N, C-alpha and C positions, 0 to 999 in steps of 0.2 A: 861826369853824370852817367848814371846807369838806370836800367829799367827798375831795379829794386828801389831806388830813391829818386824818383822823378823830381826835377827842378832843384836838386840839391847836389852839391859837390862832395864827393866821397873820397876819403883817403883809405885805401884798402891795403893792409899789410899782412903778409904771411911769412911764417918761419923767421921771425926777427928776434933780436935779443933785447933791444931797447926801442922805444917809440921814437921815430925820427921827427925832426922838425921841418915843416914845409912852409915856405913863405907865401902862403895862399890863405884865403878865407875858406876854411873847411867846415862843412856842416855835419858830415857823417864820418866818424872814425870807426873803422872796422878792422879788427885784429883777429886772425884765426891761425890755428895750427902752429902756435908759437910756444913750444914746450920750454924754451929757455927763460921765459918771463915767469918769475916766481912771486913777485909782489908788485903792487901798484900803489902810488901815493899821489898827493895833490900835484907834486912837481912833474909827475909823469905826463900829465895832459893839460897842465895849467896854461900852456902857450896857445892852446886851441880854445879860446874863450867864446868862440861863436858856435860851438858844437850844439846841435839839436838832437843828435842821436849817437849812441855809443853801442857797438856790438863787440862783445868778447866771446868768440866762438872756438870751442875745442882747445881751450888753454889748459892742457892736462896737468901742468905742474904749478898752476897759479894757486898759492897757498894763503896769501894775505892781501887784504885791501885795507888801506889806511882809512880811518873814519872820516878824513877830510878829502878823500880822493875826488869826490864829485861836488864838493861844496860850492865852488865859485863858478859853476857853469850855469849862468842865469837864464839861458835859453833852452836848456835841456828838456826835451819832450819825451824821449824814450831811452831806456837803458836795458840792454840784453846781456845776460851772463849765462852762456849755454855750454854745457859739457865741461865745466871746470871741476873735474872729479877730485882734485886734491883740496878743494875749498870746503873745509868742514865747519867753518865758523865765520860769521860777519860781525863786526863791531855792533854793539847794540844800538848805537846812535848814528850809524853810517847813513841812514836816510833822514836824519833830522837836519833841517835847514837847507834842504835841497831846493832847486828851482821850483817856483810856484807854477811853472808851465809844464811840469812833468805829468804825463798822462799814462805812460805805459812802463811797467817794471816787470821784467821776466828774468827769474833766476831758475833756470831749468837744468835738470840732470847734473846738479852738483851733489855735494854730500852734507848739506846743512842739516843739523839736528834741531836748531832753534831758529825761529823767525825773529829778525831784529824788530825794533820799535817802528811801527808804521803809523803812529798817531799824527805825524806831521804831514803825511801824504793825503792828498784829497782836500786840502784847504788852500785857498777858498774854493777852487774848482775841483770837483770830484775826479778821481782817477778813472780812466776808461778800463784799464786792465792791470791787475796785480797777480802774478803767477809764480808759484813755487812748486812746480811740477817735477816729479822724479827725484826728490831729495830723500833725506833720512829722517824726516819729522816723525816724532813718536807720540808726543802728548801735546794737546792744546790746553794750556793752563787758563784758569779763571782770569778774565781781563787781559788775556795774552795778546789779543788782536783788537786794535781800534783804528778804523780807517773809514774813508768814503770812497767807494769804487763801484763801477758798473759791474765788473766781474772780479771775483776773488777765487782763483783756481789753486787748490791745494791737492791736485790729483796725483795718484800713484806714488804716494809716500808710504810710510809705515805707521800711520796714525792709528793707535789702538784706542786711546782715551780722548774724549772731548769733555772737559769739565764743565760744571755749571757756569753760565754767563761767560763762556770763552770769548765771545765776540761782542761783549758789552760795550755799548756806545758807538758801534759801527753802523754805517749806512751802506748796505750792499744790495744791489739788485739781483745778482746771480752768485750763488755760493756753490762751488763744486768740490766735493770730497770723494769723487769717483776713484775707484781703484785702491782705497785704503782698507784697513782691517775693520776698524770701527766696532770692535766687539764690546766696547763699553761706552755707551752714550748716556750721559746724565739726563735727568728729567728736565733740566733747564739749560741744556747745552746750547740751544738756539735763542734763548731769551736775551733781550737787549739789542737785537738787530732790528734796525728800522728799515721798512720798505723792502723786505726780502720778497722778491717775486718768483725766483727760480731756485730750487734746491736739487742738487744731483748727488745721490748717495749710492749710485750704481756700482756693481762689481765689488761689493764689500761683504763682510761677514756679520753685519749687525742683525740682531734678533728682534729688537723693539725700536719703533720710531717714536721719539719724544715729540709731542705736538705743541708743547708750550712755546710760544714765540713765533708760531707759524700762521697766525691769523691772516696776514697779508699775502700768503703764498698763492701764486697763480699756476705755476707749473712744478710738478713733483716728479722726479725720476728716481725710481728704485728698481732698475733693470738688472737682471742676473744676480739677484740677492737671494740665493737658495735657502739661506738660514732664516729668513723672515717669513714666517708662516701665518702671522696674524697682522692684519692691516687695521689702523685706527678707524673709527667712524668718520664718514665723510662730513658729518656735522661739526667736526673739530677743525675743519679747514674752511673758514668762512668765505674766502674768495677764490677757492680752487677752480681752475678751468680745465686743466689737462693733467692726467696722471699716467705715467709710463711705468708700469709695474712688472713684476716677474711672472706672476701666475694669473691666469684668466679668471679664476674664481674670486680673486680680490676685486676684480671689476664687478662681479656679481654682488659683492658686498656693497659697492657704491650704488649699484642699481636697485638693491633692496635694503636700504639702510635700517628700516624698522626691524627686519628679521636678523640683520647682522648684529646690531647692538641696540636692544630694545630700551635699555635704561637711558642711553644717550639720546635716543629718538624721543622718548617721553620728556626728557629735560628740554629738548629743542622745542617740542610742542608747547610746553608751559611758557617758554621764553617768548613765544609768538603771541601769547594771549595778553594783549595790552589794553588798557582802558581806552574808551572811545575818544576821550578828550585829549589824548596824547597827540602831539603835533610832530609830524616827521621833519627832522632837521634837514638842512640843506646838505646836498652831497658834494664832496670834493672830487675832482677828476683831473688830476695833474699827473702826467706820465713821466717815468724815469727813462732815460735813453740808455741803451746797452749797446756797446760796440759789437758789431757782427763779425763773425769769422770771415764773412765774404770780403771785408775790408783789408784782409791780411794777404800780402803777396810775399812768397818765399819766407814765410814765418815772421815778417815784419809788417808793421802798420804804416801805410804810406800817408803821412800827414800833408804831403805836398799836393795830393789830390784833394784840394780844398773845395769840396762841394758846399752847397748852402747849408748842409746839415752840420750842426755844432752839437757837441756832446756836453751835457751837464752845464748848460749856460744858466740853469736855475737849480736851486737846491732840490734834491729828490724828496718828493712827498708821496706818501702812500695814496694810491688811487682807491679811495674808500667807496666800496659798493655796498656798504652796510647801511642800515637804517638806524638813525638815532631817535629813540623814542623814550620820552620821559627821563632822559639822562642815561639810559641804558642802551648799549649796543647789542642788537639782536641779529642773528644770522639770517640770510635770505630764506624765503619761504620754501624753496625747493632746491634740491641739489641734483636733480636729474639731468641738468645741463652739463655736468662734468664729462668731458671726453676721456675715455679710459682705454688703454692698451695693455696687454693683448686682449682683444675681444674674445668672449666665450665662443669657442669654435664648435664644429659639428660633433666632435668627440666628447666635449665637455660643456654642454649647455647649462644654463642656470636653472637646474631642476634637481629634485630629489633622485636618489638612486633608482627607484622604481618608476617614478614619473607619473603613474596613475594609481588611484586608490584601489581600484579593482585588481590591478596587477599585484599590489602589495598583499592583498588578501589571498589571491590565488597562489602566490609563491609560498606563503606560509602553509597553505593546504597541501600543495604538491610536495614541499619539503618534508613536512611531518609524515605524510602518507608514505613517501618513498623511504624515509628513515625507518619507520616501524615495519613496513612490509619486507624490506631487505634484511632487517635485523632478524625477523622471524625466519626467513629463508635460511640465513647463515646458521642460526641457532639449531634449527631442526636438522639441517644437513650435517653439521658437525657432530651432533648427538648420535646420528645414525651411522657415522663413519662413512668414508668415501667408498670403501670396498673396491677400489680400483675401477670404479664406474666412470667412464668417460663423460656421459651427460651430467652426472652428479658433480663431477669435478669442474666442468665448464660452468654449470649453473652457480656454483659457489663463487667462482671468479667474477661472474657477471653480477651477482648480488653484492659483492664487495665493491666493485666499481660503481654501481648505482648507489650504494650506501655513501660513498665519497661525494657523489654529485648532490645527494640530499644534504650532506653537511655543508657544502658550498652554498646551496640555496638558503639554508637557515642562517648561515653567517651573513649573507647579503641582507636577508630579511631583518635580522637583528640590528645591523648597522643602519639600515634604512629607517627602522623604527626610532632609533636613537637620534638620528640627524634629521628627522622629518621637519620640513618647512624651512630648514636652515642648513642644508647640506654643505654649502660653500664654506661654512665655518669649520667643518670637519674634513674638507676635501683633501688638504695636504697631508694631515696625519693619517688618513685612511689610505689614500692612493699610494703614498710613499712609505707606508708602514708595513709591519710584519703581517698584519691581518689580511691585507689585500694580496700580498705575495703568497700566503698560504692558500687563500681562496682561489687565486689564479692557478696555482700548482694543482690543487685538487680537481678543478674542473677540467683542465687539459688532460691530466693523468687519467681521470675517471672516464672521460669521453673516449679517449683512445683505447683504453683497456676494455671498456664496454663494447665498443665496435669490434675489437679484435675477438672478444669472447663470443659475441653474437655471430660473427663470421664462422668461427670454429663449430659452434652449435649447429648452424645451418648446414655446414659441410658434413658434419657427423650424421645429421638426419638424412641428408641427401644420399650419403654413402650407405647408410643402413637400409634405405628403401630401394634405391636404384641398383645397389650392388649387394643385395641381400644374400645371394647365392655364392658370393666370392669369399674366400677365406682371408685375403689380405685386407682386413678392415683396419680402421684407425685404432691403434692400441693405446693403452693408458700411458705407457712410457713415451711414445711418440707425441701424444697430446701434451704431456707435461713439458717436453722439450720445446714444442711450438709455443705453448703458453708462456714459458719462461722468456722466449724471444719477445713476445708481446709485452710482457712486463718491462723488459729492458727498453724497448722502443717507446713505451708510454712514459717511463721515467725520464728518458733522454729528451723527448719532446716537451715535457713539462718543465724541465730544468733550463732549457735554452733561453727563455725570457729572463731568467734570473742571471744569466751570464751575458746579457746585453743584446741578444738576438731577439728583436721585438721587445715588448715590455708589458708587464701586468699593470703598470701605473698609468696607462694611456687613458683609460675610462674608469668611471665609478664602479662598473660591474666587474672590473679586474680581469678582463679578457684581453689576449694579446692582439690588439687591433692596430698596432703601430706599423704602418707600411711606408713610412717616410724614406727608409733606407732599403736598398736592394735585398739585404739579408732578411729584414722583416717581411718584405713582400714574398720572398721565396718560402719563408717559414709558414706564413698564412696559406700560401698556395698548396704546400704539402699537406697541411691539415685538411683543407677542403677537398683536395684530390683523393686523399685516403678515405674520407667519408663518402665521397661519390662512388669510388671504386668498390667500397664495401657494400654499399646499398645495391649497386648493380649486380654484384656477386650473389647477394642474398635473394634478389629478385629472380635471377636466373635459376637458382637452386629450387626455390619454392614453386616457381612455374613448372619446372620439370617434375617435382614431387606431385603437384596438383594434376598434371597431365598423365602421370603414371596411374592415377586412380581411374577405375572404369567409369563409364557414364552412369551406370546404375548406382555405384558407390557415391559419386558426387551429388546425386539427386535423391539419395535415400533419406528417409525421415530420421532414422536412428543409426546407431552403429558407427561405421567409419565415416559417415557424412560429417561428423563433428571435426574430423581431421581437415576436411576441405574448408569448413567454416573458420577453423582456427588459423589455417594458412592465410586466408583472406584478411583476417584481423591483423595478423603479424605483418603482412605486407602493407596494409593500410596504415597502421600506426607508425611504422618505420618511414613510410613515404610522407605522412603528415608532419612528422617531427623533424626529419632531416632534409627533405627536398627544398623547403623554403629557405632554410639557413644556407645550404650550399648554393642555391641559385642567386640569392641576394648577395652572398659573400663573393661569388665570382664576378658579378656585375660591379660591385664596389672595387674589387681588386683591379679590374680593367679600366677604372676611372669613370664609371658611369653608375654611381650609387642611385638606386631607385627609391630607397627609403632612408630617413635620417636615423640617428642613434636612438632617439626617443622611441621610434616605432620598432627599431631592431631589438630593443630590450624585450619586447613582447615575444619575439622569436627565440632569443638567446637565453632568457631566464624563465620562460614559461613553456612554450611549445617544445623546444628541444629537450628540456629536462623531463617532460612528461614521460618519456621512455623509461627514465630511472624509476618512475612510480608504476608504470604499466608492465615493465619486464617481469618483475617477480610474480605478478598475477598470471600473465600470459604463458610464461615458461615453467612456472613451478606451482604456485599456490592453487590454481584452478585445476590442476591435474589430480586424478584419482589417487595415484601413488602418494603424492605429497599429503593429501588429506588423511590418508591412512597413517602415514608416518607421524604427522602432527598429532593426531588423536592418540597414537601410542605414546608419544613423548609426554603429552599432557597427563595421560593416565598414569605413567610411571612417576 
C-alpha cells in the first residue's frame, strides 16, 4: 500500500523484461522504465484479474498492444499509458468491450496519430476523464470520436483540422484542444456534442471560432490565441457565463454587443418579441459532474478516497437556462452577466480613440492648421534658398518636424472617424498594424526633432544677443553637424519601440506607454527627461534674453518691446504644452498616475501637439521678413 493508491495493494515494477506473477490479490499494476518490454498481450496480465488500475510509465520501446490486452479485467477503473514514445498506433477496437467500471483513460506523450474507437467507453456510466495529450494527432475526422465523458482532453497534439461533426453523438462536459494548431475549424466542427459546458481552444492558431453546436457552453477559453482578431457575438452563446479571451477589446465586444454586431443584436431583439399568450415552458436544471484536477494525486486519480461524491450516477443532461416560448427556444434577455477576462485596463478602456466629441473636432482643426502652416513655411523657405542662414536652416527643420506631427494627428483623426462608436472592432488591426506603427514612429521622431530644433533656435538667438560682439558665433557648418546628430537621435528613439523596447501597440493613440519591463520604463524616462531638460534650457536662455533688454525697451509701446512680448508668448506656449505632459508622465512612471488614459489623451493629442501648429506662426509666419518673402514668392 502506498500514498498514491490508498487502500489498494500495488505491484510496482521497474526495469523488467517480463511481467512477474505474484501470488497475491493485486489492485494496482505499475510498470515503469522498462525499455525491454516491446509488446503486451492478454496473457501478459491475465493472471491479475482483480486489477482496478494499470500504469505503464516511461515504456520507451513499447510498440504494440494487442487488441485483447485489457479485455478480461472486469474491475478496471483506470488505465494510464504515459511516455510510450515508440507507440505509434493502437488497434482500432482496443477499447471495445472493456470493463464497464472504467472511468479514467490517459494515453499521454505517446506518438499516436489516430484515436481508436471510443464509442464503447462511457456506457452505461460516463467516463470521468479521457486524455490523449502530447501525441501526434493531426486530423479529427467526421464522426471520428463518439463517447460520454466529463473531460475529453486532446491537448498539445498537432491537430490542424477538425472536420464537420467530428464529435457527433458524444456527450462531453469539458472539451480541451489547448496547444493545437487548429488553423482549419469547420463551421460545424462542434455540432453533435451534447451538454458541452467548457471548451478550451487556448494556445492555438485558429482565426475563426465556429459557434454552431455551442448553445449549451458555459465556459469558453481562448487564451493566447493571437491570430483570432474577431470574436463572435455574445448572443450566439445562449448559456455563456465565463469567457477567458486573449484581448481585452474582445471583452468590450461582450460588454457592448449592439455596437459589436448590430445585425445579430437586431435578430436577438426580434426573437424576444413573443406574443402575450405564449406560456413559458418548465426549465430543466440537472447538472453534469466533472472530475476536478484537485482529485488527482501524483498524476493519478485516487478512487479509494471514496467520499460521498459519485460521478455520473445519472446521464448528463443540459442545464437549460433558456426559455421555451411557443415552441421556440429564445436566448436570455441580457448577456451583461457574462464574466470576461482580460478586463479592459487603464491603457485600453472600452472607448473610441479620442474619447470625447470635442476632442475629435479639435484634433482635426489642429492637424489641418499644423499641416498647412508648416507646409507654407517649408515651401517659402525652400524657394528662397537657405543661403547658409542658421536661423532659416533651423526653422526649416522645425517646420518639417511639426509637419510630421500634423500627419500623425490627421492619421489618428481619420482612424477615429472610421471606427467611431465601435473602436473595439478595429482595435487589433489598428494597434498591431502598420498604420499605428507609422503613426507612433512619426510622433516620437517629430517630437524629439522639434524639441532639438527649438533648443538650437533658442541657443542661436541667445548667442546672437548675449554674445553679439564676439566673433566665434554659431556657424552654418557647426549647426548642420549638430542638427545631423539631432536627426540620428530622433530616428533612433523612434525606432526603438519597433525593435521591442516599449511598444506602439499599447494604446489606441500609438504612443510608447508600455512600462511593464525595465527597458520600456527607461525608454519613457529618457523621453520625458529630454523634454524637461530642453524646456529648462529654453527657459534659461529666454529669461537671459529678456533681462538683457533695458527697462525702457521692455515697457516701450513700440519697437523692440515686441521682442519682449514674443519671448513671453514663446515661454508661455512651451510651458502650457510640455509641462503638463512631463509632470503627469513622471508621476505615472513613479507608480502614482494622477490621471487616466482617457484624460491623458487630451494632453497627448491636443495640448502637446498645439506647438506643432503654433511654432510656424511664432517663429516664422508672423515675422516681417517671412511676410516679405511670402509676398515675393506669391508675386513670382
